[in-house]
ZADO-1210 file (C-alpha; in nm, 4 decimals, padded with zeros to 6 digits):
<atoms>
<atom x="-07.3923" y="-05.1109" z="09.6997" code="MET" pos="1"/>
<atom x="-07.1927" y="-05.4083" z="09.5869" code="ALA" pos="2"/>
<atom x="-07.3542" y="-05.4045" z="09.2590" code="GLU" pos="3"/>
<atom x="-07.1796" y="-05.0633" z="09.1760" code="LYS" pos="4"/>
<atom x="-06.8740" y="-05.1649" z="09.2990" code="ASN" pos="5"/>
<atom x="-06.8493" y="-05.4951" z="09.0962" code="SER" pos="6"/>
<atom x="-06.8779" y="-05.2573" z="08.7928" code="ARG" pos="7"/>
<atom x="-06.5531" y="-05.1136" z="08.8886" code="ARG" pos="8"/>
<atom x="-06.1986" y="-05.3206" z="08.7945" code="ASN" pos="9"/>
<atom x="-05.8937" y="-05.2349" z="08.6172" code="GLU" pos="10"/>
<atom x="-06.0401" y="-05.2389" z="08.2649" code="THR" pos="11"/>
<atom x="-06.2918" y="-04.9843" z="08.3238" code="THR" pos="12"/>
<atom x="-06.0228" y="-04.7846" z="08.5310" code="ASP" pos="13"/>
<atom x="-05.8286" y="-04.7851" z="08.2365" code="ALA" pos="14"/>
<atom x="-06.1020" y="-04.6936" z="08.0196" code="LEU" pos="15"/>
<atom x="-06.1770" y="-04.3657" z="08.2342" code="PHE" pos="16"/>
<atom x="-05.8101" y="-04.2861" z="08.2883" code="ASP" pos="17"/>
<atom x="-05.8089" y="-04.2634" z="07.9319" code="ALA" pos="18"/>
<atom x="-06.1109" y="-04.0427" z="07.8971" code="ILE" pos="19"/>
<atom x="-05.9893" y="-03.8373" z="08.1741" code="LEU" pos="20"/>
<atom x="-05.6465" y="-03.7918" z="07.9679" code="SER" pos="21"/>
<atom x="-05.8545" y="-03.6154" z="07.6847" code="LEU" pos="22"/>
<atom x="-05.7826" y="-03.2286" z="07.6904" code="GLU" pos="23"/>
<atom x="-05.9509" y="-03.0801" z="07.4220" code="SER" pos="24"/>
<atom x="-06.2898" y="-03.1431" z="07.1982" code="ARG" pos="25"/>
<atom x="-06.0608" y="-03.2327" z="06.9071" code="GLU" pos="26"/>
<atom x="-05.8965" y="-03.5287" z="07.1257" code="GLU" pos="27"/>
<atom x="-06.2547" y="-03.6379" z="07.2212" code="CYS" pos="28"/>
<atom x="-06.3514" y="-03.6696" z="06.8694" code="TYR" pos="29"/>
<atom x="-06.0499" y="-03.8553" z="06.7682" code="ALA" pos="30"/>
<atom x="-06.0626" y="-04.1040" z="07.0552" code="PHE" pos="31"/>
<atom x="-06.4555" y="-04.1486" z="07.0841" code="PHE" pos="32"/>
<atom x="-06.4770" y="-04.1899" z="06.6708" code="GLU" pos="33"/>
<atom x="-06.2165" y="-04.4970" z="06.7217" code="ASP" pos="34"/>
<atom x="-06.3730" y="-04.6357" z="07.0311" code="LEU" pos="35"/>
<atom x="-06.7399" y="-04.6051" z="06.9289" code="CYS" pos="36"/>
<atom x="-06.9547" y="-04.6245" z="06.6380" code="THR" pos="37"/>
<atom x="-07.1593" y="-04.3063" z="06.5009" code="VAL" pos="38"/>
<atom x="-07.4551" y="-04.4448" z="06.6436" code="LYS" pos="39"/>
<atom x="-07.3076" y="-04.4816" z="06.9663" code="GLU" pos="40"/>
<atom x="-07.1901" y="-04.1590" z="07.0105" code="ILE" pos="41"/>
<atom x="-07.5355" y="-03.9921" z="06.8805" code="SER" pos="42"/>
<atom x="-07.6907" y="-04.2397" z="07.1548" code="ASP" pos="43"/>
<atom x="-07.5155" y="-04.0695" z="07.4435" code="MET" pos="44"/>
<atom x="-07.5405" y="-03.7218" z="07.2893" code="ALA" pos="45"/>
<atom x="-07.9227" y="-03.7545" z="07.2754" code="GLN" pos="46"/>
<atom x="-07.9112" y="-03.9278" z="07.6612" code="ARG" pos="47"/>
<atom x="-07.7135" y="-03.6085" z="07.7762" code="LEU" pos="48"/>
<atom x="-07.9834" y="-03.3772" z="07.6057" code="GLN" pos="49"/>
<atom x="-08.2597" y="-03.5737" z="07.7125" code="ALA" pos="50"/>
<atom x="-08.1425" y="-03.5441" z="08.0943" code="ALA" pos="51"/>
<atom x="-08.0400" y="-03.1525" z="08.0472" code="LYS" pos="52"/>
<atom x="-08.4275" y="-03.0950" z="07.9152" code="LEU" pos="53"/>
<atom x="-08.5563" y="-03.3208" z="08.2070" code="LEU" pos="54"/>
<atom x="-08.3617" y="-03.1081" z="08.4462" code="LEU" pos="55"/>
<atom x="-08.5016" y="-02.8079" z="08.2940" code="ASP" pos="56"/>
<atom x="-08.8503" y="-02.9268" z="08.3572" code="GLY" pos="57"/>
<atom x="-08.9515" y="-03.0531" z="07.9898" code="ALA" pos="58"/>
<atom x="-09.2170" y="-03.3021" z="07.9680" code="THR" pos="59"/>
<atom x="-09.1787" y="-03.6080" z="07.7764" code="TYR" pos="60"/>
<atom x="-09.3540" y="-03.5020" z="07.4849" code="GLU" pos="61"/>
<atom x="-09.1253" y="-03.1854" z="07.4556" code="GLN" pos="62"/>
<atom x="-08.8059" y="-03.4298" z="07.4835" code="ILE" pos="63"/>
<atom x="-08.9537" y="-03.6922" z="07.2015" code="VAL" pos="64"/>
<atom x="-09.0165" y="-03.4123" z="06.9688" code="LYS" pos="65"/>
<atom x="-08.6840" y="-03.2254" z="07.0610" code="ALA" pos="66"/>
<atom x="-08.4297" y="-03.5327" z="07.0668" code="VAL" pos="67"/>
<atom x="-08.6302" y="-03.7863" z="06.8838" code="GLU" pos="68"/>
<atom x="-08.5717" y="-04.0751" z="07.1394" code="ILE" pos="69"/>
<atom x="-08.8136" y="-04.3168" z="07.3109" code="SER" pos="70"/>
<atom x="-09.0071" y="-04.2619" z="07.6035" code="THR" pos="71"/>
<atom x="-08.8595" y="-04.5780" z="07.7269" code="ALA" pos="72"/>
<atom x="-08.5461" y="-04.3926" z="07.6919" code="THR" pos="73"/>
<atom x="-08.6787" y="-04.1046" z="07.8431" code="ILE" pos="74"/>
<atom x="-08.7756" y="-04.2890" z="08.1486" code="SER" pos="75"/>
<atom x="-08.4411" y="-04.4539" z="08.2287" code="ARG" pos="76"/>
<atom x="-08.2889" y="-04.1263" z="08.1987" code="ILE" pos="77"/>
<atom x="-08.5204" y="-03.9964" z="08.4514" code="ASN" pos="78"/>
<atom x="-08.4920" y="-04.2875" z="08.6988" code="ARG" pos="79"/>
<atom x="-08.1109" y="-04.2456" z="08.6952" code="CYS" pos="80"/>
<atom x="-08.1840" y="-03.8546" z="08.7662" code="ILE" pos="81"/>
<atom x="-08.4003" y="-03.9373" z="09.0351" code="GLN" pos="82"/>
<atom x="-08.2432" y="-04.2488" z="09.2041" code="TYR" pos="83"/>
<atom x="-07.8994" y="-04.2917" z="09.0503" code="GLY" pos="84"/>
<atom x="-07.5766" y="-04.1926" z="09.1461" code="SER" pos="85"/>
<atom x="-07.5772" y="-03.8112" z="09.0289" code="GLY" pos="86"/>
<atom x="-07.3697" y="-03.8332" z="08.7162" code="GLY" pos="87"/>
<atom x="-07.5971" y="-03.6550" z="08.5135" code="TYR" pos="88"/>
<atom x="-07.6916" y="-03.3698" z="08.7350" code="ARG" pos="89"/>
<atom x="-07.3356" y="-03.3393" z="08.8760" code="ASP" pos="90"/>
<atom x="-07.1998" y="-03.3225" z="08.5176" code="THR" pos="91"/>
<atom x="-07.4433" y="-03.0998" z="08.3515" code="ILE" pos="92"/>
<atom x="-07.4049" y="-02.8312" z="08.6545" code="GLU" pos="93"/>
<atom x="-07.0254" y="-02.8418" z="08.6175" code="LYS" pos="94"/>
<atom x="-07.0838" y="-02.8158" z="08.2308" code="VAL" pos="95"/>
<atom x="-07.3157" y="-02.5039" z="08.2867" code="ARG" pos="96"/>
<atom x="-07.1277" y="-02.3409" z="08.5259" code="ALA" pos="97"/>
<atom x="-06.8264" y="-02.3667" z="08.3072" code="GLN" pos="98"/>
<atom x="-07.0051" y="-02.2224" z="08.0352" code="ALA" pos="99"/>
<atom x="-07.1167" y="-01.9255" z="08.2474" code="GLU" pos="100"/>
<atom x="-06.7765" y="-01.8445" z="08.3242" code="LYS" pos="101"/>
<atom x="-06.6669" y="-01.8153" z="07.9269" code="GLN" pos="102"/>
</atoms>
């Protein structure tokens, strides 16, 4: 647990506070385009898509074809889903629930 807590600091808190202040997809685009490279944004989007597919029961082969990421990255995402803090699962479920309401 100490390892996770060591990542928590004022600088990271400030980043997350900034993200939490975003109120629209357009604000997200503006902020993340300034904060990250196009490749970094693409990589994060691919990881999220791979996590969705893993949670839906897709195989690594299906994910490689659909998302075009390495099996090593898929394996890391799968470890996070299986043994991590629940961030992927919780966030994906929350977004899906919001989409169903609309």
